[in-house]
N, C-alpha and C positions, 0 to 999 in steps of 0.2 A: 397610853398614847395609841394614837390611831394609825393603822397601817395605809399608807398610799400606794394603790395600786394605779402604775403607769402601763398603759397599752400603746401599742403601735398598729400600723396596717399592715396585713400581709403583702409580699411584694408580687405575689401570684393573684389572690382571690380578693384582696382589699378587705377582708375582715379583721375585726378587732381582735389583737391577740396581746398577750402578755410581752411586754417590752424586752424580756429575758428570755422569750422563747427563740431557738434555734431553727426549730419546725414547727410549722402550723399545723394544727391539731384539725383543721378543716380540709385543707388540701394537700397536705404531708409535704409541701417544698421546703425546701432549705431556704432560711431567711438571711445568709449573708449576703453581702451585696452584689459579688459577681459570682455566687454559687450555681445558678441556673444558666443554661446555655442562652436564654432568650434575653439576659441581663448583661452578658459579658462581652463588651466592645471587643477586646482583643480576640476572643474566639472567633465571633462573628465575623471580625474583619480578616483574620487568616483564612477562615472558609471561604468567604467571599473571592478573597484573593485566588486560593487554589481552584476554584471552580472558574474564575475568569482566565488563568493559567491554562486550565485543562482544555477549555474551549479553545484559547488561542493556540496551544499546540496541535489540536484537532484541524482547525482550519489552516494553519501552516502546512501541515503535512498533506491533508487532502485536498486542498485547494492551490495552493502556491508551488510546493514542490511537485505534486502531481502534474501540474501544468507544465512545470520546466522539464519533468522526464517524459512526458507526451511530446513534448517539442524536441526533445534531444531525441527521442526513438526515431522521427520523423527526419532526422538528419543520419540515420544509418544506411548508408548507400551499399547495396550487393551486386559486386560486376562479376558476371558469368565469364569463366574462360574455358571450360571443356564441357561437352556433354559425353557420357559413355553408356554402352548398353552391354550387358554380360548375361550369357545363360549359365544359371547355376543351381544346383540340386533341383533339375526339371522346371525351373522357373525362369523368366527374362527379368532380369535388374536393369533399372535405369538409375542413373547417378547424374548429378548437376554439381561442377566443381566450380568453385571460385573465391572470390575474396570480398569481405564486409569492412567499410572502411568508417570507423567512429569519429566524426569531426565535434564531439560534446566532451565535456567534462565529467560524465556519468561513465560507471563502468556497466556493461550489461552482461546477464546471464540469463540461462533458459531462453532461448532464442527460440522463437515459433516462426518457422520458413513456412510459406507458400509458393509453391513452384509451379509454374503453369509449363507444361510442355508443347510445344509447335512444332507443326510440319514446316516444309519447306516455304510453304505460302501463307506461313503465320495462322493456320486454322487450328485451334486448340485441339491437342490431342488426349490430354490427361492432365491431372492436377494432383500434386501432392500436398498435404501439411504436416509437417514434423516439427516436433519441439527437440533440440538438442541441449541437452543439461547439461553437457560437459564443456561446451563452447563458452569461453568468457571474451568478451570483447572489451579492451582496456579503453581508458579515455585517449582521444587524439591518436589513435593508431589503427592500423590494418590487421585483419586476422583473417585467414583460410578458412573455408568451409566444405562441406561436402553434404549433400542431401541424397539420400539413395533409398529407394522403394521398388516395390514389384511393379513391373509394366503391365499395363492393361492393354495394349495394342500390339503390333508387331514391331520389331526393333528397326525397321526401316522408316517406320512413322516419327521417330523421335530425332529431329534435326536440331532443333533450338529450345532453349529454356529461359524464362522471365523469372526471377525470383524477387519475393516482396518478404519483408520482415513484418509480420502482422502483429507480434507482440513480444515484448522482452522484459524482463525484471532489471530495473535500474538501480543503481545506488551509487552514492560518493565515497 
């Protein structure tokens, strides 16, 4: 009786191998139909869908939501109600007190204020940049603020202040 030897092609290197082989002796790849990542459409599809989903999320967060946050931050309006100077511990302190109005649907924290102190003739006297990590501005609400720092000029020079919010961490 004559033995008939059947062969097949390796799915990776295309060399002739025994039809019963589970592993190619040439390239050592498994011969099951979907055993290799390159040949498994389910794994390839899931991987491609995951990559598209990750890039979609990154685009959504960094482009779309960041644009909304930037626009919402521009809608933070700071109104000054008082300016004070005080001698304390051999230093002159100046404070600007007011209210921030949030007309957006975002909550803001880590508010960075830039305060320009002006004379009676609206000449710039001093500038402070301070981050208030404790202040939280809720959506569609108003919150009081106080920015305080060491004065660089004499107390009589500080007559007015203009407050700008230069940065804030926004979230919903």
